[in-house]
C-alpha positions in Angstrom: 0.0 0.0 0.0 1.3 3.4 -0.9 1.5 6.0 1.8 -1.1 8.9 1.6 -0.7 12.5 2.4 -3.6 15.0 3.0 -3.0 18.1 0.9 -5.6 20.9 0.9 -8.4 18.5 1.8 -7.5 15.8 -0.8 -5.6 12.5 -0.3 -2.6 12.3 -2.5 0.0 9.5 -3.0 3.2 10.3 -1.1 5.1 10.3 -4.4 2.7 12.8 -6.0 2.6 15.3 -3.0 4.3 18.4 -4.4 4.1 22.1 -4.2 4.5 24.6 -7.1 7.9 26.3 -7.5 6.3 29.7 -6.9 5.0 28.7 -3.5 5.7 31.6 -1.1 6.8 29.4 1.7 9.5 27.8 -0.4 11.0 31.2 -1.1 10.5 33.0 2.2 9.9 30.3 4.8 6.3 31.4 5.5 5.0 28.2 7.1 4.2 26.8 10.4 4.4 23.1 11.4 4.1 20.7 14.3 5.9 17.4 15.0 3.5 15.0 16.5 4.1 11.4 17.6 1.7 8.5 17.5 2.5 5.2 19.2 1.1 2.0 18.0 -0.1 -0.4 20.7 -0.1 -4.1 19.6 -2.4 -5.2 22.4 -5.0 -2.5 21.6 -4.5 -2.8 17.9 -4.5 1.0 17.4 -2.3 4.1 17.5 -2.4 6.7 20.2 -1.6 10.3 19.1 0.2 12.2 21.9 -1.2 15.6 22.9 -3.1 16.2 19.7 -5.2 19.0 21.1 -2.2 20.9 22.4 -0.3 20.5 19.1 -3.3 21.8 17.1 -3.8 24.7 19.5 -0.1 25.7 19.1 -0.3 25.3 15.3 -3.3 27.7 15.1 -1.7 30.2 17.5 1.4 30.2 15.2 -0.8 30.5 12.1 -2.1 33.8 13.5 1.4 35.3 13.5 1.7 34.8 9.8 -2.0 35.6 9.2 -2.6 32.1 7.7 -6.2 31.0 7.5 -7.5 27.7 6.4 -11.1 26.6 5.9 -10.9 24.1 8.9 -11.7 24.6 12.5 -9.2 23.3 15.1 -11.4 20.3 15.7 -11.7 19.6 11.9 -8.0 19.8 11.6 -7.4 17.5 14.5 -9.9 15.0 13.0 -8.0 15.2 9.7 -4.8 14.3 11.5 -6.5 11.3 13.0 -8.0 10.3 9.6 -4.6 10.5 7.9 -3.2 8.0 10.5 -6.2 5.7 10.0 -6.0 6.0 6.2 -2.4 4.9 6.2 -3.0 2.0 8.5 0.6 2.0 9.8 1.0 -0.6 12.5 4.0 1.0 14.0 5.1 4.2 15.7 4.5 7.3 13.5 5.7 10.9 13.3 3.1 13.2 11.9 4.0 16.5 10.3 1.1 19.0 9.8 2.3 22.0 7.8 0.3 25.2 7.0 2.0 27.5 4.5 1.6 30.4 2.1 1.1 28.9 -1.3 1.6 30.2 -4.8 0.3 33.7 -5.4 -2.0 33.9 -8.4 -1.3 37.7 -8.5 1.0 40.1 -6.7 -1.8 41.0 -4.2 -3.2 37.6 -3.2 -1.9 34.5 -1.5 -3.6 31.3 -0.6 -2.8 29.1 2.4 -2.2 25.4 1.8 -2.1 22.6 4.3 -0.4 19.3 4.3 -0.6 16.4 6.9 2.0 13.7 6.3 2.8 10.7 8.4 6.1 8.8 8.4 7.4 6.0 10.4 9.7 6.7 13.4 13.2 5.5 13.2 13.5 2.4 15.3 16.6 3.8 17.0 14.7 6.8 18.2 13.5 6.9 21.8 9.8 5.8 21.9 9.3 6.3 25.6 6.8 8.9 26.9 6.3 10.3 30.3 2.5 10.6 30.0 -0.2 9.0 28.0 -3.2 10.6 29.7 -3.5 13.2 26.9 -3.2 10.7 24.0 -6.0 10.3 21.5 -6.6 6.8 20.1 -6.9 6.2 16.4 
């Protein structure tokens, strides 16, 4: 199964997930992101996303700094993150990278915000211990 990325509300194959060369964030670094871990539990047969609410809150707070707006509420964005993990059906620990960025400008006066949520597997040598699971969200 090919890994899927959620880009601007549509699932795209990992290999097809690209941005245009005129993307503002590519030229000027106008993007915000989070790094979120999800741990797979063999006994439960599901992944648990660590502190999802806090990550999404911080992402939206940072979006305000760059005046980035997307057509999703915080809850819808959190649900999209959960859905990406489910759609990829990875039965291992996962690193999730949601990114919101200024996209290509159709004219000199307008810019559009894009968003991408991409999961990737954690390196096995990386530490997978957590100090708290009380704020985890199951997938």
